[in-house]
C-alpha positions in Angstrom: 18.1 -14.9 27.5 19.4 -11.4 26.5 22.8 -10.6 25.8 24.8 -7.6 25.1 27.2 -7.1 22.4 28.8 -4.2 20.1 26.2 -4.1 17.0 25.6 -2.0 13.9 22.6 -0.1 13.8 21.2 -2.7 10.9 21.8 -5.9 13.0 19.8 -4.0 15.8 16.9 -3.2 13.5 17.2 -6.9 12.5 17.3 -8.0 15.7 14.2 -5.5 16.7 12.0 -6.9 13.6 12.7 -10.6 14.8 11.9 -10.0 18.6 8.8 -8.7 17.5 7.8 -11.7 15.4 7.4 -9.9 12.3 5.7 -12.1 9.7 6.0 -10.9 6.8 9.3 -9.6 5.4 8.8 -7.7 1.6 12.1 -5.7 0.9 14.4 -4.4 -2.0 17.8 -3.7 -1.0 19.2 -0.1 -1.2 22.4 1.5 0.6 22.6 1.8 3.9 19.1 -0.4 4.3 21.1 -3.0 2.8 22.5 -4.9 5.8 19.2 -4.7 7.5 17.2 -6.7 5.1 20.6 -9.0 4.6 20.6 -9.9 8.0 16.5 -10.5 8.4 17.0 -12.7 5.4 20.1 -14.4 7.0 18.0 -15.1 10.1 14.9 -16.5 8.1 17.2 -18.6 6.1 18.8 -20.1 8.9 15.7 -20.6 10.8 16.3 -18.1 13.5 13.3 -16.3 12.4 10.0 -17.6 11.6 8.8 -15.1 8.6 8.1 -14.8 5.3 11.0 -12.7 2.9 9.3 -11.9 -0.1 11.7 -10.7 -2.9 10.6 -7.7 -4.8 11.1 -5.9 -8.0 11.5 -2.6 -6.2 10.2 -0.6 -3.1 6.6 0.5 -4.7 6.3 -3.3 -4.7 7.4 -3.8 -1.5 5.1 -1.2 0.4 2.2 -2.7 -1.9 3.2 -6.4 -0.6 2.9 -4.7 3.0 -0.2 -3.7 2.9 -1.3 -6.8 1.5 0.0 -8.8 4.6 -1.3 -6.0 7.0 -5.1 -6.2 5.6 -4.7 -10.0 6.1 -3.5 -10.1 9.7 0.1 -10.2 9.3 2.8 -8.3 11.5 4.6 -6.5 8.7 8.1 -5.3 8.8 10.0 -3.4 5.8 12.6 -0.6 5.0 14.2 1.6 2.6 16.4 4.7 2.6 16.4 7.7 0.0 15.3 7.4 -3.3 13.6 4.1 -2.7 11.4 6.1 -0.3 10.5 8.4 -3.0 9.6 5.3 -5.2 7.4 3.8 -2.5 5.9 7.3 -2.0 2.8 6.5 -3.8 1.6 3.1 -1.5 2.8 5.0 1.6 0.0 7.1 1.5 -2.6 3.7 1.9 -1.8 2.3 5.6 -2.8 5.4 7.5 -5.7 6.0 5.8 -6.6 2.3 5.9 -5.0 2.1 9.8 -2.6 -0.4 9.2 0.2 -0.8 11.8 3.0 -1.5 9.5 6.6 -1.6 10.8 9.2 0.1 8.8 13.3 1.5 9.3 14.0 4.7 7.1 17.8 4.4 7.1 18.0 8.4 6.3 20.3 8.3 3.3 20.5 12.1 1.3 18.4 12.1 -2.1 19.4 13.1 -5.4 20.2 15.2 -7.7 23.8 16.0 -5.4 22.9 13.0 -3.0 25.4 10.8 -1.7 25.6 7.4 0.7 25.2 9.6 3.9 22.0 10.8 5.8 20.5 13.7 5.8 16.9 13.7 6.6 14.7 14.5 3.7 13.6 11.0 2.5 11.6 10.3 5.6 10.7 14.1 6.7 9.5 14.4 2.6 7.0 12.2 4.0 5.3 13.9 7.1 2.3 14.7 6.0 0.8 10.9 4.5 0.3 10.0 8.1 3.2 7.6 9.7 4.0 8.3 12.6 7.9 8.9 12.7 10.5 8.1 15.4 13.8 8.8 15.1 17.1 6.8 17.3 20.0 8.2 18.4 21.9 4.7 18.5 21.8 1.4 17.7 20.1 0.2 21.4 17.3 3.1 20.7 16.7 1.6 17.3 16.1 -2.2 18.2 14.3 -0.9 21.5 12.1 1.7 19.3 11.1 -1.2 16.6 9.6 -3.2 19.3 8.3 -0.1 21.2 6.5 0.9 17.5 4.4 -2.2 17.0 3.1 -1.6 20.8 2.3 1.7 19.7 1.0 1.5 16.0 -1.0 -1.6 16.8 -2.8 -0.2 20.0 -6.4 -0.5 18.6 -6.7 4.1 19.7 -3.8 4.4 16.7 -4.0 1.8 14.4 -1.2 3.6 12.4 2.2 2.4 10.9 5.3 3.4 12.3 8.7 4.4 10.9 11.7 4.1 13.1 14.3 6.6 11.4 18.1 6.3 12.0 21.0 7.6 10.4 22.6 5.7 7.7 26.6 5.0 8.5 26.9 7.3 11.6 24.0 4.5 13.0 23.2 1.9 10.5 26.9 1.0 10.4 28.0 2.2 13.9 28.7 -0.6 16.2 28.1 0.9 19.7 26.7 -1.8 23.0 23.2 -3.1 22.4 21.5 -5.4 25.0 19.1 -7.9 23.2 16.2 -8.8 25.5 14.9 -11.9 25.9 12.4 -13.2 23.3 9.9 -14.2 26.3 10.1 -11.0 28.0 9.4 -9.5 24.3 6.8 -11.6 23.7 5.0 -10.6 27.0 5.3 -7.2 26.1 4.1 -7.5 23.2 1.4 -9.9 22.1 0.5 -11.0 19.1 -1.2 -8.7 16.3 -5.0 -8.9 16.0 -6.9 -6.0 14.3 -9.8 -5.3 15.3 -11.5 -3.7 12.1 -9.7 -5.9 9.4 -9.7 -9.8 8.3 -9.9 -10.9 5.3 -9.4 -14.5 5.7 -12.5 -16.3 4.6 -13.1 -18.1 7.9 -13.5 -14.5 9.1 -13.9 -11.4 7.1 -14.9 -8.6 8.3 -13.6 -4.7 7.6 -14.0 -1.3 9.2 -17.3 0.2 8.0 -16.7 3.6 7.8 -17.9 6.0 5.5 -15.6 7.0 1.9 -15.6 10.4 3.1 -11.7 11.9 2.6 -12.4 14.6 5.1 -13.5 12.7 7.9 -11.2 9.8 7.2 -8.4 12.1 7.5 -9.4 13.9 10.2 -9.8 10.2 12.1 -6.3 9.8 10.9 -5.3 13.3 12.6 -7.2 12.3 15.8 -5.2 8.9 16.2 -2.1 11.2 15.7 -3.0 13.2 18.6 -3.9 10.0 20.9 -0.8 8.5 19.8 1.2 10.9 21.7 -0.3 9.9 25.1 0.0 6.0 23.6 4.0 6.6 23.1 4.7 8.0 26.4 2.3 4.7 28.1 4.4 2.4 26.2 8.0 4.3 27.0 6.8 3.8 30.6 5.7 0.3 30.4 8.7 -0.6 28.5 11.2 1.1 31.0 9.5 -0.9 33.8 10.4 -3.9 32.4 13.8 -3.4 30.4 14.9 -0.4 32.5 15.3 1.7 29.3 13.4 5.4 29.2 13.7 8.0 26.1 11.8 10.5 27.5 8.5 9.7 25.4 8.2 12.8 22.4 11.0 14.8 23.5 14.3 14.9 26.1 15.4 17.6 27.7 19.3 17.5 28.7 21.5 20.0 31.1 18.4 22.4 30.6 18.1 23.4 34.5 18.5 27.1 34.8 19.3 27.3 30.9 18.7 30.4 29.2 18.7 28.9 25.7 18.5 25.6 23.9 19.6 23.9 20.8 17.2 21.3 19.4 18.4 18.0 17.8 17.5 14.6 16.0 19.4 11.4 15.1 22.6 11.1 15.5 23.7 14.5 16.2 22.2 14.4 19.5 25.6 12.6 20.7 27.6 15.1 19.7 25.4 18.2 21.2 25.5 16.6 24.5 29.4 16.4 24.6 29.3 20.3 23.7 27.0 21.2 26.1 28.5 19.3 28.7 31.6 21.0 27.8 30.2 24.2 27.6 28.3 23.6 31.1 31.8 23.1 32.5 32.5 26.7 31.5 29.4 28.6 33.0 27.4 28.7 29.8 23.9 28.9 30.5 22.8 26.2 27.4 21.1 23.4 27.1 19.9 20.7 24.4 16.0 19.5 23.4 16.2 16.2 21.6 13.1 15.4 19.6 12.6 12.2 19.2 9.5 11.8 17.7 8.8 13.9 15.1 5.1 13.0 13.9 3.1 13.6 15.7 4.6 16.1 16.4 4.8 17.1 20.0 3.3 20.4 20.2 1.7 20.5 23.7 5.1 19.4 25.0 7.1 22.4 23.6 4.6 25.0 24.2 4.8 23.6 28.0 8.8 24.5 28.0 8.7 27.1 25.6 8.5 30.0 28.8 11.7 28.5 30.0 13.7 29.6 27.6 14.8 33.2 25.5 16.2 31.2 22.7 15.8 27.8 21.0 18.2 27.1 17.8 17.2 24.1 15.4 19.7 22.1 14.0 17.7 21.3 10.7 19.7 17.9 9.1 17.0 18.8 6.2 15.9 21.8 3.4 12.2 22.6 2.8 13.5 24.9 -0.4 11.3 28.3 -0.7 9.4 28.1 2.6 9.1 30.5 4.6 10.9 29.8 7.6 13.9 27.6 6.4 14.2 24.1 7.6 11.1 22.0 8.4 12.1 21.3 12.5 12.3 25.0 12.5 9.1 25.7 10.9 7.1 23.6 12.4 8.5 24.7 16.2 7.6 28.2 15.1 3.9 27.7 14.1 3.7 25.2 17.5 4.9 28.1 19.6 3.5 30.9 17.8 0.5 31.9 20.2 2.0 30.9 23.0 2.5 34.5 25.0 5.9 33.6 27.1 8.1 32.1 24.2 11.3 31.9 22.7 13.1 33.2 19.2 13.6 30.7 17.0 16.3 30.2 14.8 17.4 27.7 12.3 21.0 26.4 11.7 21.2 23.9 8.4 23.6 21.5 8.9 24.5 17.9 8.4 23.0 18.6 4.9 23.9 15.2 2.5 25.2 13.3 5.2 28.5 16.3 6.2 29.8 15.5 9.6 28.2 17.7 12.3 31.5 18.8 14.1 31.6 19.8 17.8 33.0 23.1 16.4 29.5 23.8 14.3 27.5 22.3 17.3 29.7 25.1 19.6 29.3 27.8 17.0 25.2 27.3 16.9 25.2 27.3 20.9 26.9 30.2 21.1 25.0 31.9 18.5 21.4 30.6 20.5 23.1 31.9 23.6 23.7 35.6 21.9 20.5 35.7 20.9 18.9 34.9 24.5 20.6 37.9 25.6 19.8 40.2 22.8 16.2 39.0 21.6 16.7 38.4 18.2 19.6 36.0 16.0 21.5 37.6 13.4 20.2 35.7 10.9 16.3 33.7 10.7 18.1 31.0 8.5 21.8 29.9 9.6 23.6 27.8 6.3 26.3 26.5 9.3 28.6 24.5 6.5 29.1 27.9 4.9 31.5 29.1 7.9 35.0 28.6 8.1 35.0 27.3 11.9 38.7 25.7 11.8 39.6 22.2 12.4 37.4 20.0 14.3 38.1 19.8 17.8 
């Protein structure tokens, strides 16, 4: 039976793993992911969740165990944050190449040195080239729903890729918002038991996918699976919407974009703040909209190209840095490449904001929105890369 109550993001994630009937949970606790794994351990201990919890000595082993369990046919779930993700990076490359649809939560946290316990997106975005699908969530409800949908996406035989559900530490992981937990029987009807058509190491049914040991071909296949995943994500979300009444607009969401001259692009928990600022500016007649990037990998190139001609300027709020790169933050660089050869394209600027988990304030959002509107009128931005946190924008609105 479904129910609704206030729930922190980490508890919502644990419910997502439970409802997905994850069978093996190898994990090592690290702030701010700890409560996620603690919730799952409690569910297993008191009999509410039927799964094997493997206590490992570190994140590297957690992913190694996840790979082994997935190859044998188990539905696997794990999670980590920050330095844990970095320690896990060597085996993180294995599941995409082996085409194992492991589910993982990356509870975003800034990376050391000069890191904090609070979030930016360096830990997850550093893994952008490994082949994992990356879906970013705004609140607890989206976390729960995305974990379940993630298995449906990753286990689709057209995809067979691991899926990382990413959400901001503390701002989502430890913040309670209204969350509906769906009925188990309804989830079971949506998400059937996992069976991989390529792999089985069980003695009674041993077989492996017979591909050439060709690195170029294997990586090409992963790239093609990433492209196919775009269609599958849309299909799965539409199916979810019909069954459960919640829809996240697939790869990207346009908000208040009708007749907009310019838009901000956000990702993760800061999107809620952006919505409030956009709403307020709209009441003052400002033609500003919002694009929420929900799916970072695969990057929604075609979807962004289709809408690019509608806007004169896009301001990207990057909660990350790509030091020494050609274009500032990671999202802005990807966006610029996606729109490079579009005949009618907006001017693009990058705003570094919320680094190290600092609050992304309404004043900062308003500043970025106003600068983007100015660029729409002038045809260029004052600065291609703007470090917003260095500006004195006064008290929080």
